[in-house]
C-alpha positions in Angstrom: -31.5 -10.0 12.8 -34.9 -9.3 11.0 -34.5 -11.0 7.7 -37.0 -11.8 5.0 -36.0 -14.3 2.2 -37.9 -14.2 -0.9 -37.8 -17.6 -2.7 -35.9 -17.6 -6.0 -38.1 -17.3 -9.1 -36.9 -19.7 -12.0 -37.6 -19.6 -15.7 -36.2 -21.8 -18.5 -33.0 -19.9 -18.8 -32.0 -18.3 -15.5 -32.4 -18.5 -11.5 -32.7 -15.2 -9.7 -31.0 -15.4 -6.3 -32.7 -15.0 -3.3 -33.2 -11.4 -1.7 -32.4 -10.9 1.7 -33.7 -7.8 3.6 -32.1 -7.1 7.1 -32.2 -4.5 9.5 -29.8 -1.5 9.0 -28.3 -2.0 12.3 -27.0 -5.5 11.2 -25.2 -3.8 8.2 -23.6 -1.1 10.7 -22.7 -3.8 13.1 -20.8 -5.8 10.3 -19.0 -2.7 9.4 -18.1 -1.7 13.1 -16.9 -5.4 13.4 -14.5 -5.0 10.3 -13.3 -1.7 11.5 -12.3 -2.9 14.7 -10.6 -6.1 13.8 -9.9 -6.2 10.1 -9.1 -2.6 9.8 -6.7 -2.6 12.8 -4.8 -5.7 11.8 -4.5 -4.3 8.3 -3.3 -1.1 9.4 -0.6 -2.7 11.9 0.5 -5.0 9.2 0.9 -2.2 6.6 2.8 -0.1 9.1 5.2 -2.8 10.1 5.4 -3.3 6.2 7.1 0.1 6.1 8.8 -0.2 9.3 10.5 -3.3 7.8 11.5 -1.3 4.8 12.7 2.0 6.3 14.7 0.0 8.8 17.3 -0.7 6.2 18.0 3.2 5.3 17.9 4.1 9.1 20.2 1.3 9.8 22.4 2.2 7.1 23.1 5.8 8.6 23.3 4.4 11.9 26.3 2.4 11.6 25.4 -0.5 9.3 27.4 1.2 6.4 30.5 0.9 8.2 29.8 -2.6 10.1 28.9 -4.3 6.9 31.1 -2.2 4.4 28.1 -1.6 2.4 30.0 1.1 0.2 29.3 2.4 -3.4 26.3 0.7 -4.8 26.1 -2.2 -2.5 23.2 -0.5 -0.4 21.3 -0.6 -3.8 22.2 -3.9 -4.6 21.2 -5.0 -0.9 17.8 -3.4 -1.0 16.9 -4.7 -4.5 17.6 -8.2 -3.5 15.8 -7.8 -0.3 12.6 -6.7 -2.1 13.1 -9.0 -5.3 13.1 -12.3 -3.1 9.9 -11.2 -1.3 7.9 -10.2 -4.2 9.3 -13.6 -6.1 8.1 -15.8 -3.3 4.8 -14.0 -2.9 3.9 -14.1 -6.5 0.3 -14.0 -7.9 0.3 -17.8 -8.0 1.1 -18.0 -4.3 -2.0 -15.7 -3.8 -4.2 -18.2 -5.4 -2.8 -21.2 -3.7 -2.5 -19.9 -0.1 -5.5 -17.9 0.1 -6.6 -14.5 1.0 -6.2 -15.0 4.9 -3.0 -16.9 4.8 -0.8 -15.0 2.2 -0.8 -11.5 4.0 0.0 -13.4 7.2 2.9 -15.4 5.6 3.9 -12.2 3.8 4.6 -10.6 7.0 7.5 -12.7 7.5 8.8 -11.6 4.2 8.6 -7.9 4.5 4.8 -8.0 3.7 5.7 -6.9 0.2 2.4 -8.3 -1.2 0.5 -7.5 1.9 -0.9 -4.2 0.9 -2.2 -5.8 -2.4 -4.0 -8.3 -0.5 -5.5 -6.0 2.1 -6.9 -3.6 -0.7 -8.5 -6.8 -2.5 -10.0 -8.0 0.6 -11.3 -4.8 1.7 -12.9 -4.2 -1.9 -14.9 -7.5 -1.3 -16.3 -6.4 2.2 -16.8 -2.7 2.1 -18.9 -0.8 -0.4 -17.4 1.6 -2.8 -18.5 4.9 -0.8 -17.0 3.2 2.4 -13.5 2.6 0.8 -11.7 5.9 0.3 -11.4 6.9 3.9 -10.5 3.5 5.0 -8.0 2.9 2.4 -6.3 6.3 3.4 -5.8 4.6 6.9 -3.6 2.0 5.2 -1.9 4.8 3.4 -1.1 6.7 6.6 0.3 3.5 8.0 3.4 4.2 5.5 4.4 7.4 7.3 3.4 5.7 10.9 5.8 3.0 10.3 8.7 5.1 8.9 8.1 7.4 12.0 8.1 4.3 14.3 11.4 3.2 12.5 13.2 6.4 12.8 12.1 7.0 16.5 13.2 3.2 17.2 16.6 3.6 15.6 17.4 6.9 17.0 16.3 5.6 20.7 18.4 2.4 20.4 21.3 4.1 18.8 21.4 6.2 21.7 20.5 3.7 24.6 21.3 0.1 23.5 24.6 0.9 21.6 26.8 -2.0 22.6 24.2 -3.7 25.0 25.1 -7.7 24.8 27.8 -6.9 22.3 25.4 -5.7 19.8 25.1 -2.3 18.1 22.0 -0.2 18.3 21.1 -0.9 14.6 21.2 -4.5 15.2 18.8 -4.3 18.3 16.4 -2.3 16.0 16.2 -5.4 13.7 15.8 -7.7 16.4 12.9 -5.9 18.1 11.5 -5.1 14.8 11.4 -8.8 13.9 9.7 -10.0 17.1 7.0 -7.5 16.8 6.5 -8.4 13.0 6.0 -12.1 13.7 3.4 -11.2 16.6 1.5 -9.1 14.0 1.7 -12.0 11.3 0.3 -14.4 13.9 -2.6 -12.0 14.8 -3.5 -11.8 11.1 -3.9 -15.4 10.8 -6.8 -15.0 12.9 -8.1 -11.5 12.1 -8.1 -11.4 8.5 -11.7 -12.3 7.2 -10.9 -13.7 3.9 -13.9 -13.4 1.3 -17.6 -13.1 1.9 -18.1 -16.3 -0.3 -14.9 -18.1 1.5 -14.7 -16.4 5.1 -11.6 -17.4 7.3 -12.8 -20.1 9.8 -10.4 -18.4 12.5 -12.3 -15.3 12.2 -15.8 -16.7 13.4 -15.1 -15.0 16.8 -16.1 -11.6 15.3 -17.7 -12.6 12.2 -21.1 -14.2 12.9 -23.3 -16.4 10.4 -25.6 -13.4 9.9 -22.8 -11.1 9.2 -21.7 -13.3 6.3 -25.3 -13.1 5.0 -25.5 -9.5 5.1 -21.9 -9.1 3.5 -23.1 -11.4 0.7 -26.3 -9.4 0.2 -24.2 -6.1 0.2 -22.1 -7.7 -2.6 -25.1 -8.5 -4.6 -26.4 -5.1 -4.0 -23.6 -3.6 -6.1 -23.6 -6.6 -8.6 -19.9 -7.4 -7.4 -18.6 -10.6 -8.7 -17.1 -13.0 -6.5 -13.2 -13.6 -6.6 -12.1 -16.5 -8.5 -9.0 -18.4 -8.3 -6.0 -18.0 -10.5 -5.0 -20.6 -13.2 -2.6 -20.6 -16.0 -5.3 -19.5 -18.7 -6.5 -16.3 -16.7 -2.8 -15.3 -15.7 -1.7 -15.4 -19.4 -5.0 -13.5 -20.3 -4.0 -10.7 -18.0 -1.1 -9.6 -20.3 -3.6 -8.9 -23.3 -4.8 -5.9 -21.2 -3.1 -2.6 -21.8 -4.2 -1.3 -18.3 -1.9 -4.0 -16.9 1.3 -2.8 -18.7 0.5 1.0 -18.0 0.0 0.3 -14.4 2.9 -1.9 -13.9 5.3 0.9 -15.5 3.8 3.6 -13.5 3.8 1.6 -10.3 7.5 0.5 -10.8 8.6 4.1 -11.6 6.5 5.8 -8.9 7.3 3.5 -6.0 11.2 3.0 -6.6 12.0 6.7 -7.3 10.7 8.3 -4.2 13.5 10.7 -3.3 12.1 11.0 0.5 13.3 7.6 0.9 16.8 9.0 0.5 16.5 11.9 2.8 18.6 10.8 5.7 21.2 9.8 3.4 21.6 13.3 2.3 21.7 14.7 5.6 24.4 12.3 6.5 26.5 14.0 3.6 26.1 17.5 5.2 29.3 18.7 7.0 30.4 21.5 9.2 32.9 23.8 8.1 35.6 21.9 10.1 34.5 18.8 8.3 32.7 17.1 10.8 29.2 15.6 10.4 26.6 18.2 10.7 23.8 15.8 12.4 24.5 13.1 15.0 23.2 9.7 14.6 20.1 10.4 16.4 19.0 13.7 14.4 19.8 11.7 11.2 16.6 9.5 12.3 14.6 12.0 13.9 14.5 14.6 11.3 12.8 12.6 8.7 10.2 12.0 11.2 8.6 15.5 10.8 8.3 14.9 7.0 6.5 11.7 7.6 4.1 13.4 9.9 3.4 16.0 7.2 2.7 13.0 4.8 0.4 11.6 7.4 -1.7 14.9 7.9 -1.9 15.5 4.1 -3.0 11.9 3.6 -5.9 12.4 6.0 -6.8 15.8 4.6 -6.9 14.8 1.0 -8.8 11.4 1.6 -11.2 13.3 4.0 -12.1 16.2 1.9 -12.2 13.8 -1.2 -15.0 11.7 0.7 -16.8 14.6 2.0 -17.0 16.6 -1.4 -17.6 13.7 -3.2 -14.9 14.2 -5.8 -11.3 12.8 -6.5 -9.9 14.6 -9.5 -9.0 17.9 -7.8 -7.2 16.4 -4.9 -5.3 14.2 -7.3 -4.3 17.2 -9.3 -3.2 19.2 -6.1 -1.2 16.1 -4.8 0.5 15.9 -8.2 1.4 19.6 -8.4 3.0 19.3 -4.9 5.0 16.1 -5.9 6.2 17.8 -9.2 7.0 20.9 -7.8 9.2 19.2 -4.9 11.0 17.0 -7.7 11.9 20.1 -9.5 13.2 21.7 -6.4 15.4 18.6 -5.9 16.6 18.5 -9.2 17.6 22.0 -9.5 19.4 21.9 -6.0 19.4 25.3 -5.0 22.3 26.8 -3.2 20.1 27.6 -0.2 20.2 24.5 2.0 16.8 25.7 3.6 15.2 25.9 0.2 16.6 22.4 -0.6 15.4 21.1 2.7 11.9 22.3 2.2 11.9 20.5 -1.2 12.5 17.2 0.7 9.6 18.0 2.9 7.3 18.7 0.1 8.3 15.5 -1.5 7.0 13.8 1.8 3.6 15.7 1.2 3.3 14.6 -2.4 4.6 11.2 -1.8 
């Protein structure tokens, strides 16, 4: 690494931080190392987050409803309690106390409900603004990837492990998913880098001392403020900003009213003329995979062209138009089953 440190200049009121000049290859090396380790563990953790979540609805249509007698609104109560406990346990104060490398890892054990927020926060400290969009899209496509894995796993286990060792297929799905989730969480303790000013000591095997120097200089280059801990005063101050309230309301509505989450429940309600179920347990898990694949491709296209053309608004508007159109179709509920099915798949694209 070729560096030149210019001594800080001082006057009566301020001190200018040293300017570090480094080889461009060192900067590319840092980004490459982050992509290999940080981006990979972030993608896996995010994918298993959605695998954890989707497993509930997939298990519901694969026998859990009958086995646990989850009738009426009990599925809604089940999922609400499941998410509520994770969010309460991993609150903002937990972030401040556990630290950026520990919280997402521990969060993996609790359905990773806060993992996505912390991964976004850490990414914003290591990557420059023009490097963020495509990399964040990789976290976003982890959502359909995790859901696709859940559907494929639930369908396969319902067919091949049903009754093995006295357990139903949906129970095996939770067991296997749990083992994989714990393994990813343990890797996250090592791979997550922390912040440039507070790097994770366990990540030293890929983040060398000169990488930290480069990262801090990149941060100074764009005048990015370092992350500070949360105390009671700063926590209460957050409630004074209207942005927090608007974002919280929009996020709550947007993430909890996505119709595509209930696609397989609608499929389960369909019956043949003789009253028998139209789709088998396997198909109830496999058909949503096509929608999740569409969501994955759409995410890559939207983010890729957005980065390539250097504009965001047209793609945000297109995404919103597709989403609103799908919601209109699902609300109207046309008599044609094919048209209604198209509305579900459009909702995956706009999700």
